[in-house]
NUZA-507112 format. One record per atom (N, C-alpha, C, O): x, y, z. Coordinates in steps of 0.2 Angstrom, whole numbers, plus 5000, padded with zeros to 4 digits. Layout:
N
XYZ;...
***
This chain:
263
512949025009;512349015005;512248955000;512648924997;511448944998;511548874994;511248884987;510848924986;511448844983;510948874976;510848804972;511148744974;510548814966;510248764962;510848734959;511048784955;511048694958;511548664953;511348614948;510848584949;511648614941;511248584935;511348534938;511848514941;510648484936;510748404937;510748374929;510448394924;511148314931;511148294922;510548234922;510448174925;510148284916;509548254914;509748234905;510048284903;509548174902;509848164897;509148144893;509248124887;508348134896;507748144890;507348184892;506948194888;507348224897;506948264900;507348354896;507948364895;506648414896;506948484894;507248514898;506948524903;507948544898;508148574904;507548624906;507048634903;507848644915;507348684918;507348754915;507848774913;506648784915;506648834914;506748884920;506448874925;507248944918;507348974924;507249054924;507449084919;507049084929;506749154929;507049194937;507249164942;507049254935;507549284941;507249344941;507149374936;507149374945;506949424948;507249464956;507749444959;507049514958;507349564964;506849594966;506649644964;506649554974;506449584979;506549574985;507049534986;506349584991;506549604998;507349624999;507549615005;507649644995;508449644995;508749604992;509349624992;508549554989;508849484986;508649474980;508149494978;508949434978;508749404972;508249334971;508349274974;507849344968;507349274968;507249244962;506949274958;507649174962;507649154955;507249084957;507149064963;506949054951;506448994951;506848934945;507248944940;506748904946;507048834941;506448794941;506248774946;506148794935;505348744934;505648684928;505948694922;505248624932;505348564924;504748524926;504448524931;504648494919;504048464919;503548484914;503648504909;502848464916;502248484912;502148564911;502048574905;502248614915;502148664914;502648734914;502648794915;503148684914;503948724916;503948784910;504048844912;503648784903;503848834898;503148864895;502948884890;502848844900;502048854896;501848934898;502348974898;501148954900;500649014902;500748994908;500949034912;500548934911;500148924917;500748934921;500748964927;501448904920;502148914924;502148984924;502249014930;502149014919;502449094919;501849124925;502049164929;501449114924;500849144928;500949134936;500949184939;501049064937;501249034944;501749084946;501649114951;502449094943;502849134945;502749214944;503149254947;502249224941;502049294943;501649324949;501549374951;501249254952;500949254957;501449254965;501449284971;501849194961;502349194969;502649274970;502649294976;503049314965;503149374965;502649424968;502849474972;502249414967;501749464970;501649444979;501549484983;501649374980;501649364987;502349384990;502349404996;502949394986;503449414988;503449514990;503749554994;503049504985;503149604984;502849624990;503049674993;502249584992;501649594997;502049615004;502049665008;502449555005;502749525012;503249585012;503449605018;503749625005;504149665006;503849735008;504249775010;503149745007;502849805010;502649795016;502549845019;502449745019;502349745026;502849745030;502949765035;503449695027;503849665034;504749715031;505249695034;504649755028;505449785026;505549825030;505149865032;506149805034;506549865037;506849915034;507049965038;507049915027;507249975024;506650005021;506850045016;506050005022;505550045019;505050085026;504650055029;505350165026;505050185030;504250165032;504050155038;503750165026;503250165028;502850105028;502350105026;503450025030;503049975030;502749965037;503049995042;502249915038;502049905043;502549895051;502449915057;503049865047;503349825054;504149905056;504549905061;504049935051;504550005053;503950035058;503950055064;503450045054;503150095058;502850065067;502750095072;502749995065;502849965073;503249965077;503249975083;503849975074;504349985078;504550055081;504750065086;504450095075;504450165080;503850185085;503850245087;503350135086;503050165090;502350215086;502050255089;502250195081;501650255078;500950205077;500350225076;501150135076;500550085076;500650045083;501150035086;500050015083;499849945088;499949895083;499949895077;500149835087;500149765083;499349765080;499349735074;498949775083;498349765080;498049805076;497449795074;498449865073;498349885066;498749875062;498849915057;499049805062;499549785056;499049725054;498549705056;499349695048;499049625045;499249575048;499849565050;498649525050;498649485056;499349435054;499449395058;499749445048;500349415047;500849435052;501249395055;500749495052;501349525058;501349495065;501849485069;500549475067;500749455072;501049365072;501349345077;500849335067;501249265065;501949265066;502249225069;502149315063;502749315063;503249325069;503649295071;502849385072;503149415079;503149335084;503649335088;502649285084;502349225088;503149195086;503549185090;503149175079;503549125078;504349145079;504749105080;504449215079;505049245083;505049225090;505549195092;504549245095;504749255100;504849155102;505349145104;504449115101;504549035100;505449035099;505849025104;505549065093;506349035091;506849075096;507449055097;506549125099;507049165107;507049125111;507649105112;506649105113;506449045118;506748965117;506948935122;506748935111;507048885110;507748905109;508048855110;508048945108;508748975107;509049015113;509549045112;508749005119;509049015125;509149095124;509449125128;508749125118;508949195118;509549225113;509649285113;509749185109;510349195104;509949215097;510249245093;509249205096;508849225091;508449265094;508249245100;508249325091;507649385091;507649405086;508049415082;506849425086;506649485082;506849555084;506649605081;507249575090;507349635091;508049635092;508349585095;508549685090;509249705089;509249755093;508749795095;509949775093;510249825096;510449885090;510849865085;510249945090;510249975085;510850025083;511350005086;511050065080;511750105079;511950135085;512450145087;511150175088;511250205094;511350195101;511450235106;511150115100;510950095108;510350075108;510250025112;509750095104;508950075105;508950005102;509249985098;508449985104;508149925102;507649945095;507249995096;507749895089;507549895083;507149835083;507449785086;506549835080;506149785078;506449755071;506649795066;506549695070;506949675065;506749595062;507149555061;506149565060;506049515061;506249465055;505949415054;506849485051;507149465045;507249395046;507149345042;507449395051;507649315052;507149265051;507249205050;506449285053;505949245053;505549255046;505149215045;505649315041;505149345037;505449295032;504949255031;506049275028;506249285023;505849195020;505549185015;506249145025;506049085025;505249065024;505049025020;504849095029;504049105029;503949135025;503449105023;504049185021;503849215015;503849155008;503349135005;504549135008;504549075003;504149035002;503749014997;504149015009;503548965008;502848985007;502448945005;502649045007;501849065005;501949074997;501449074993;502449094996;502549104989;502749054982;502749054976;502748984987;502748924985;502048904983;501848874978;501648924987;500848894987;500748894978;500548834976;500748934974;500548944968;500748914964;500348894959;501448894964;502048834962;501848764963;501748714958;501648754970;501448694972;500748654967;500748594965;500348724966;499848694962;499848684953;499348674950;500348684953;500448684945;500648584944;501148544947;500248564939;500148494941;500948454936;501148464930;501048414940;501648364937;502248414934;502548414929;502348464939;502948524938;503248504943;502848494948;503848494943;504448524949;504748584950;504848624945;504948604955;505248684956;505548664961;505448614965;506148734960;506548734965;506548814966;506648844960;506348864970;506048914973;506748944978;506948924984;507148994976;507649014978;507649114982;507549164978;507849114986;507749194989;508349194993;508349154998;508849234990;509449234993;509749184995;510049185001;509649124990;509949074993;509749024996;509948974996;509249035000;508848985003;508148954999;507748984997;508148895000;507748864993;507148814997;507048785002;506748824992;506148764994;506048724987;505848744982;506248664987;506048614981;505448574980;505048564985;505248554976;504648504975;504948454969;505348484965;504848394970;504948344964;504348304963;504148284968;503948284958;503148274960;503248194959;502748164962;503848154955;503848094953;504348064957;504848064954;504348024963;504948014966;505347964962;505847934966;505247944956;505747934952;506147964948;506547944945;505948044950;506348094945;507048094950;507148064955;507648144947;508148154949;508048204954;507748264952;508148194961;508148244965;508648324961;509048324957;508248374965;508548444964;509348434967;509448404972;509848474963;510648464968;510748534970;510848584966;510748534977;510748614978;511648594982;511948554985;511948654979;512548664981;512748724986;512448784985;513148704992;513148754998;513948764998;514348724999;513848844996;514448874995;514948885001;514748875007;515648894999;516248885004;515948975007;515649005003;516148985012;516049045016;516449095015;516449155014;517149035014;517749095012;517949105006;518449145006;517649064999;517749064993;516949074989;516849014987;516549094988;515949084984;515949044977;515449024975;516649044975;516549004968;516748934970;516848894966;516848934978;516748834978;516248814980;515848854982;516248754980;515648724985;515848664991;516148614989;515748674996;515948625002;515448565000;515748504999;514948574998;514548514998;514048504993;513948564991;513548454989;513148474986;512748424990;513048374992;512148434990;511448414993;511048384989;510848424985;510748324988;509948304983;509448324989;509448314995;508948354984;508448364989;507948354983;508048364977;507348324986;506748294979;506148354983;505948404980;506048344990;505648384993;505848414998;506148375001;505748475000;506048505005;506348565005;506348584999;506748595011;507248655011;507748645013;507948605017;508148695010;508848705012;508848775014;508548805009;509248805020;509448865021;510048865024;510248815028;510448925021;511248935025;511249015026;511249055022;511249015035;511649065037;512349085038;512749045042;512449145035;513249165037;513349245034;512949285031;513949245035;514049345033;514549355027;514749405025;514549285024;514949315018;514849355012;515249385009;514149355012;513849395006;513549475009;513549515005;513449485017;513049535017;513449575025;513149615029;514249535026;514549575033;514149525038;513749485038;514549565044;514349535051;513649565053;513549605058;513049545049;512349565049;511949535056;511649565060;512149465055;511949415060;512349405067;512949405067;512049415073;512349435080;511949375085;511349345084;512349365088;512049345096;511649385100;511949425104;510949385099;510649435101;510649445110;510449485113;510949385113;511249425121;511849465122;511949485127;512249465116;512849505117;512849555113;513149605115;512449555107;512449595101;512949595098;513149645095;513149555099;513949535093;513849485089;513349465089;514349465085;514349415081;514649365084;515049375089;514549305083;514649245086;515249235083;515449265078;515849175089;516349175086;516649105084;516449055088;516949095080;517149025078;516648985072;516848925070;516149025071;515748985065;515849025059;515949095060;515848995053;515949035046;515149035043;514949075039;514748975045;514048955041;513748895044;513948845047;513148905042;512648845044;512148835040;511748885039;512148775038;511748755032;511248705035;511548655037;510648705035;510048655039;509548645033;509448695030;509348565031;509148545027;508448535031;508448505037;507848545028;507248505034;506548515029;506648535023;505948505031;505348495028;505148565025;504948565019;505148615029;504748665031;505448735030;506048735033;505248785026;505748825025;505748885029;506248925029;505148895033;505048945037;505548905046;505948945049;505548865046;505948835052;506548805051;506948795055;506748785043;507448775042;507748845043;508148855048;507548885039;507748955039;508048985047;508548995048;507248985051;507649005059;508248975063;508649005066;508048895061;508548875065;509348875062;509748865066;509448885055;509948905052;510148975055;510648975059;509849025054;510149075058;510149075067;510549115070;509649035070;509749005077;510448985077;510749025080;510748935075;511048905077;511748945076;512248945080;511748995069;512349025068;512449075073;513049095074;511949095076;512049135083;512349105087;512849145090;512249045089;512349015095;513249015095;513549015100;513649005086;514349005086;514548955089;514148905089;515048945092;515448875094;514848815096;514948755095;514148845098;513748805100;513348765093;512948705094;513348785088;512948775083;512748715081;512148705079;513248665081;513048575078;512848565085;512348535085;513148575092;512948535098;512048555099;511748515101;511848625096;511148635097;510648595092;510148565093;511048595084;510748565079;510648495081;510148465077;510848455084;511048395085;510448355092;510248295094;510348435095;509748425102;509148445098;508648415100;509248485093;508448465088;508248415083;507748415080;508648375082;508748325077;508648355071;508248335066;509148405071;509148425064;509648405059;510248395061;509548405051;510248375047;510348455045;509948495045;511148455043;511348515042;512148505042;512448455044;512348545040;513248565039;513448615043;513148665041;513948625048;514148675049;514948705047;515248665049;515248755044;515748765042;516048815049;515748865052;516548785050;516648835055;517448895051;517648905045;517648925057;517948985054;518548975052;518849015049;518948915054;519548885051;519548845044;520048825041;518648825041;518748805037;518648725039;518548685034;518648695045;518248625043;517548635045;517248685045;517348565045;516548565043;516348505049;516548445050;515748535052;515548455054;514748435050;514448485047;514448395050;513948355048;513448345053;513548315058;512848355052;512348355058;511848305055;511648325049;511548245057;511948225063;512748205063;513148235059;512848175066;513948165066;513648095062;513148075061;514448055060;514248005055;514547965063;514447905064;
***
Protein backbone atom coordinates (compact mmCIF):
# COMPACT_ATOMS: atom_id res chain seq x y z
CA UNK A 1 0.00 0.00 0.00
CA UNK A 2 1.16 3.55 -0.70
CA UNK A 3 0.11 6.78 0.92
CA UNK A 4 0.76 10.50 0.63
CA UNK A 5 3.21 11.62 3.30
CA UNK A 6 3.52 15.22 4.53
CA UNK A 7 5.83 17.44 2.52
CA UNK A 8 7.85 20.23 4.11
CA UNK A 9 6.28 23.48 2.92
CA UNK A 10 7.24 26.70 4.68
CA UNK A 11 5.42 29.32 2.59
CA UNK A 12 2.22 27.68 1.31
CA UNK A 13 -0.94 26.79 3.20
CA UNK A 14 -1.19 23.12 4.23
CA UNK A 15 -3.08 20.81 1.86
CA UNK A 16 -6.79 20.35 2.31
CA UNK A 17 -7.53 16.70 3.06
CA UNK A 18 -10.87 15.02 2.33
CA UNK A 19 -11.84 11.41 3.03
CA UNK A 20 -14.77 9.20 1.99
CA UNK A 21 -15.48 5.52 1.40
CA UNK A 22 -16.77 3.67 -1.65
CA UNK A 23 -15.89 0.66 -3.82
CA UNK A 24 -15.13 -1.14 -0.56
CA UNK A 25 -12.11 1.06 0.22
CA UNK A 26 -11.14 4.45 1.65
CA UNK A 27 -10.88 7.32 -0.82
CA UNK A 28 -8.77 10.32 0.14
CA UNK A 29 -7.84 13.58 -1.54
CA UNK A 30 -5.15 16.11 -0.76
CA UNK A 31 -5.52 19.50 -2.47
CA UNK A 32 -3.10 22.41 -2.43
CA UNK A 33 -3.06 25.66 -4.35
CA UNK A 34 -5.64 28.10 -5.69
CA UNK A 35 -8.82 26.05 -5.17
CA UNK A 36 -7.70 23.84 -2.28
CA UNK A 37 -9.93 25.51 0.29
CA UNK A 38 -12.77 27.00 -1.76
CA UNK A 39 -16.13 25.93 -3.18
CA UNK A 40 -14.72 24.87 -6.55
CA UNK A 41 -12.31 22.47 -4.89
CA UNK A 42 -15.10 20.92 -2.86
CA UNK A 43 -17.33 20.61 -5.94
CA UNK A 44 -14.54 18.84 -7.84
CA UNK A 45 -14.21 16.38 -4.94
CA UNK A 46 -17.97 15.78 -5.03
CA UNK A 47 -17.81 15.15 -8.78
CA UNK A 48 -14.88 12.77 -8.34
CA UNK A 49 -16.79 10.80 -5.73
CA UNK A 50 -19.81 10.71 -8.05
CA UNK A 51 -17.67 8.99 -10.67
CA UNK A 52 -16.49 6.38 -8.17
CA UNK A 53 -20.02 5.75 -6.87
CA UNK A 54 -21.18 5.10 -10.42
CA UNK A 55 -18.25 2.75 -11.02
CA UNK A 56 -19.26 0.84 -7.90
CA UNK A 57 -22.83 0.58 -9.16
CA UNK A 58 -21.67 -0.91 -12.45
CA UNK A 59 -18.64 -3.00 -11.49
CA UNK A 60 -18.95 -4.08 -7.85
CA UNK A 61 -18.60 -7.83 -7.36
CA UNK A 62 -20.16 -7.42 -3.89
CA UNK A 63 -23.44 -6.05 -5.24
CA UNK A 64 -25.77 -8.66 -6.68
CA UNK A 65 -27.47 -6.00 -8.81
CA UNK A 66 -24.33 -4.60 -10.47
CA UNK A 67 -23.92 -5.07 -14.20
CA UNK A 68 -20.75 -7.10 -13.70
CA UNK A 69 -22.43 -9.44 -11.21
CA UNK A 70 -25.40 -9.96 -13.51
CA UNK A 71 -23.09 -10.45 -16.50
CA UNK A 72 -21.06 -13.00 -14.58
CA UNK A 73 -24.21 -14.97 -13.71
CA UNK A 74 -25.28 -14.96 -17.34
CA UNK A 75 -28.43 -12.92 -16.70
CA UNK A 76 -27.43 -10.25 -19.24
CA UNK A 77 -25.12 -10.06 -22.24
CA UNK A 78 -22.17 -7.71 -22.70
CA UNK A 79 -24.20 -5.57 -25.10
CA UNK A 80 -26.74 -5.00 -22.31
CA UNK A 81 -24.05 -3.34 -20.15
CA UNK A 82 -22.71 0.20 -20.26
CA UNK A 83 -19.93 0.59 -22.84
CA UNK A 84 -17.39 0.96 -20.01
CA UNK A 85 -17.76 -2.74 -19.16
CA UNK A 86 -16.50 -3.78 -22.59
CA UNK A 87 -13.64 -1.27 -22.24
CA UNK A 88 -12.55 -2.72 -18.91
CA UNK A 89 -12.81 -6.33 -20.10
CA UNK A 90 -10.72 -5.48 -23.17
CA UNK A 91 -8.02 -4.04 -20.90
CA UNK A 92 -8.17 -7.21 -18.82
CA UNK A 93 -7.80 -9.42 -21.88
CA UNK A 94 -4.74 -7.47 -23.00
CA UNK A 95 -3.21 -7.66 -19.53
CA UNK A 96 -3.80 -11.43 -19.46
CA UNK A 97 -2.00 -11.80 -22.78
CA UNK A 98 0.92 -9.62 -21.71
CA UNK A 99 1.36 -11.46 -18.40
CA UNK A 100 1.23 -14.93 -19.98
CA UNK A 101 -2.02 -15.61 -18.16
CA UNK A 102 -0.94 -14.70 -14.61
CA UNK A 103 -3.37 -11.76 -14.61
CA UNK A 104 -7.02 -12.42 -15.45
CA UNK A 105 -10.42 -10.83 -14.89
CA UNK A 106 -11.79 -14.31 -14.28
CA UNK A 107 -10.97 -16.29 -11.17
CA UNK A 108 -11.89 -19.62 -9.68
CA UNK A 109 -14.78 -19.38 -7.22
CA UNK A 110 -15.12 -21.20 -3.90
CA UNK A 111 -17.07 -23.98 -5.59
CA UNK A 112 -14.61 -24.34 -8.45
CA UNK A 113 -16.68 -22.27 -10.87
CA UNK A 114 -15.26 -19.38 -12.88
CA UNK A 115 -16.18 -15.94 -11.52
CA UNK A 116 -16.00 -12.69 -13.48
CA UNK A 117 -13.99 -10.25 -11.36
CA UNK A 118 -12.45 -7.25 -13.17
CA UNK A 119 -11.38 -5.58 -9.90
CA UNK A 120 -7.71 -5.77 -10.92
CA UNK A 121 -8.48 -3.38 -13.77
CA UNK A 122 -11.29 -1.31 -12.34
CA UNK A 123 -9.60 0.48 -9.44
CA UNK A 124 -6.83 2.28 -11.34
CA UNK A 125 -9.10 2.88 -14.33
CA UNK A 126 -11.79 4.36 -12.07
CA UNK A 127 -9.43 6.68 -10.21
CA UNK A 128 -8.10 8.05 -13.50
CA UNK A 129 -11.69 8.88 -14.49
CA UNK A 130 -12.41 10.39 -11.08
CA UNK A 131 -9.36 12.64 -11.42
CA UNK A 132 -10.82 14.42 -14.47
CA UNK A 133 -12.76 17.08 -12.48
CA UNK A 134 -9.70 17.62 -10.29
CA UNK A 135 -7.50 18.23 -13.33
CA UNK A 136 -9.94 20.96 -14.38
CA UNK A 137 -9.08 23.01 -11.28
CA UNK A 138 -6.77 25.86 -12.28
CA UNK A 139 -3.48 26.24 -10.39
CA UNK A 140 -4.36 23.42 -8.01
CA UNK A 141 -2.28 20.36 -7.16
CA UNK A 142 -3.87 17.12 -6.00
CA UNK A 143 -3.14 13.61 -4.80
CA UNK A 144 -6.13 11.27 -5.11
CA UNK A 145 -5.89 7.88 -3.43
CA UNK A 146 -8.15 4.82 -3.56
CA UNK A 147 -7.10 2.07 -1.20
CA UNK A 148 -3.51 3.30 -1.36
CA UNK A 149 -3.20 3.60 -5.14
CA UNK A 150 -2.68 7.22 -6.14
CA UNK A 151 -2.74 9.65 -9.02
CA UNK A 152 -0.93 12.96 -8.47
CA UNK A 153 -0.65 16.32 -10.18
CA UNK A 154 1.66 19.27 -9.55
CA UNK A 155 0.95 22.28 -11.77
CA UNK A 156 4.16 24.26 -11.27
CA UNK A 157 7.31 22.29 -12.18
CA UNK A 158 9.17 24.27 -9.53
CA UNK A 159 6.79 23.18 -6.76
CA UNK A 160 7.61 20.40 -4.35
CA UNK A 161 6.47 16.97 -5.53
CA UNK A 162 4.08 14.86 -3.54
CA UNK A 163 5.93 12.45 -1.27
CA UNK A 164 4.46 8.97 -1.54
CA UNK A 165 5.28 6.50 1.21
CA UNK A 166 5.47 2.78 0.39
CA UNK A 167 4.38 0.64 3.33
CA UNK A 168 6.38 -2.26 4.63
CA UNK A 169 4.05 -5.22 3.85
CA UNK A 170 5.11 -6.89 7.07
CA UNK A 171 4.58 -3.82 9.28
CA UNK A 172 2.13 -1.14 8.14
CA UNK A 173 3.55 1.35 10.65
CA UNK A 174 6.84 1.43 8.73
CA UNK A 175 7.79 2.67 5.27
CA UNK A 176 10.24 0.85 3.02
CA UNK A 177 10.62 3.87 0.74
CA UNK A 178 9.39 7.40 0.06
CA UNK A 179 8.95 8.31 -3.61
CA UNK A 180 8.65 11.91 -4.90
CA UNK A 181 5.95 12.20 -7.57
CA UNK A 182 5.04 15.46 -9.30
CA UNK A 183 2.77 14.15 -12.06
CA UNK A 184 1.99 10.46 -12.28
CA UNK A 185 0.66 7.43 -10.50
CA UNK A 186 1.74 4.95 -7.84
CA UNK A 187 0.14 1.54 -7.28
CA UNK A 188 1.02 -1.18 -4.79
CA UNK A 189 -0.25 -4.75 -4.93
CA UNK A 190 0.03 -7.16 -2.04
CA UNK A 191 -1.97 -9.05 0.56
CA UNK A 192 -1.02 -7.24 3.78
CA UNK A 193 -4.42 -5.55 4.17
CA UNK A 194 -6.85 -8.01 2.56
CA UNK A 195 -5.24 -11.43 2.92
CA UNK A 196 -4.61 -13.83 0.04
CA UNK A 197 -7.05 -12.28 -2.44
CA UNK A 198 -4.45 -12.03 -5.23
CA UNK A 199 -3.60 -15.22 -7.09
CA UNK A 200 -1.73 -16.41 -10.13
CA UNK A 201 -4.64 -17.01 -12.51
CA UNK A 202 -2.80 -19.92 -14.10
CA UNK A 203 -2.82 -21.90 -10.86
CA UNK A 204 -5.55 -20.25 -8.79
CA UNK A 205 -3.09 -20.02 -5.92
CA UNK A 206 -1.30 -17.12 -4.21
CA UNK A 207 2.17 -16.53 -5.68
CA UNK A 208 5.21 -17.46 -3.62
CA UNK A 209 8.24 -15.45 -2.67
CA UNK A 210 6.78 -11.94 -3.07
CA UNK A 211 5.27 -9.68 -0.39
CA UNK A 212 4.35 -6.57 -2.40
CA UNK A 213 4.96 -4.86 -5.73
CA UNK A 214 4.89 -1.09 -6.24
CA UNK A 215 4.88 0.44 -9.73
CA UNK A 216 5.33 4.12 -10.58
CA UNK A 217 4.04 5.37 -13.93
CA UNK A 218 2.24 8.06 -15.86
CA UNK A 219 -1.27 6.57 -15.82
CA UNK A 220 -2.88 4.73 -12.91
CA UNK A 221 -4.84 2.36 -15.14
CA UNK A 222 -1.79 0.48 -16.40
CA UNK A 223 0.34 1.24 -13.36
CA UNK A 224 -2.19 -0.62 -11.20
CA UNK A 225 -2.66 -3.45 -13.71
CA UNK A 226 1.09 -4.00 -13.97
CA UNK A 227 1.56 -3.96 -10.18
CA UNK A 228 -1.11 -6.65 -9.84
CA UNK A 229 0.23 -8.72 -12.73
CA UNK A 230 3.79 -8.53 -11.42
CA UNK A 231 2.64 -9.63 -7.98
CA UNK A 232 0.78 -12.57 -9.51
CA UNK A 233 4.00 -13.64 -11.22
CA UNK A 234 5.64 -14.11 -7.82
CA UNK A 235 9.37 -14.73 -8.11
CA UNK A 236 9.29 -13.41 -11.68
CA UNK A 237 7.91 -10.00 -10.64
CA UNK A 238 11.06 -7.89 -10.98
CA UNK A 239 12.19 -9.54 -14.19
CA UNK A 240 8.77 -8.99 -15.82
CA UNK A 241 8.70 -5.32 -14.79
CA UNK A 242 12.18 -4.86 -16.26
CA UNK A 243 11.01 -6.37 -19.54
CA UNK A 244 8.16 -3.84 -19.59
CA UNK A 245 10.59 -1.01 -18.77
CA UNK A 246 8.66 -0.14 -15.66
CA UNK A 247 9.88 1.70 -12.57
CA UNK A 248 9.05 0.05 -9.29
CA UNK A 249 9.94 -1.69 -6.07
CA UNK A 250 9.48 -5.37 -5.24
CA UNK A 251 9.47 -6.42 -1.59
CA UNK A 252 10.19 -10.12 -1.28
CA UNK A 253 8.77 -12.46 1.35
CA UNK A 254 12.06 -12.45 3.26
CA UNK A 255 11.99 -8.64 3.57
CA UNK A 256 14.65 -7.93 0.93
CA UNK A 257 13.86 -5.50 -1.89
CA UNK A 258 14.62 -5.10 -5.58
CA UNK A 259 14.40 -1.74 -7.30
CA UNK A 260 13.35 -1.69 -10.95
CA UNK A 261 15.24 -0.76 -13.03
CA UNK A 262 18.14 -2.19 -11.11
CA UNK A 263 20.98 0.19 -10.26
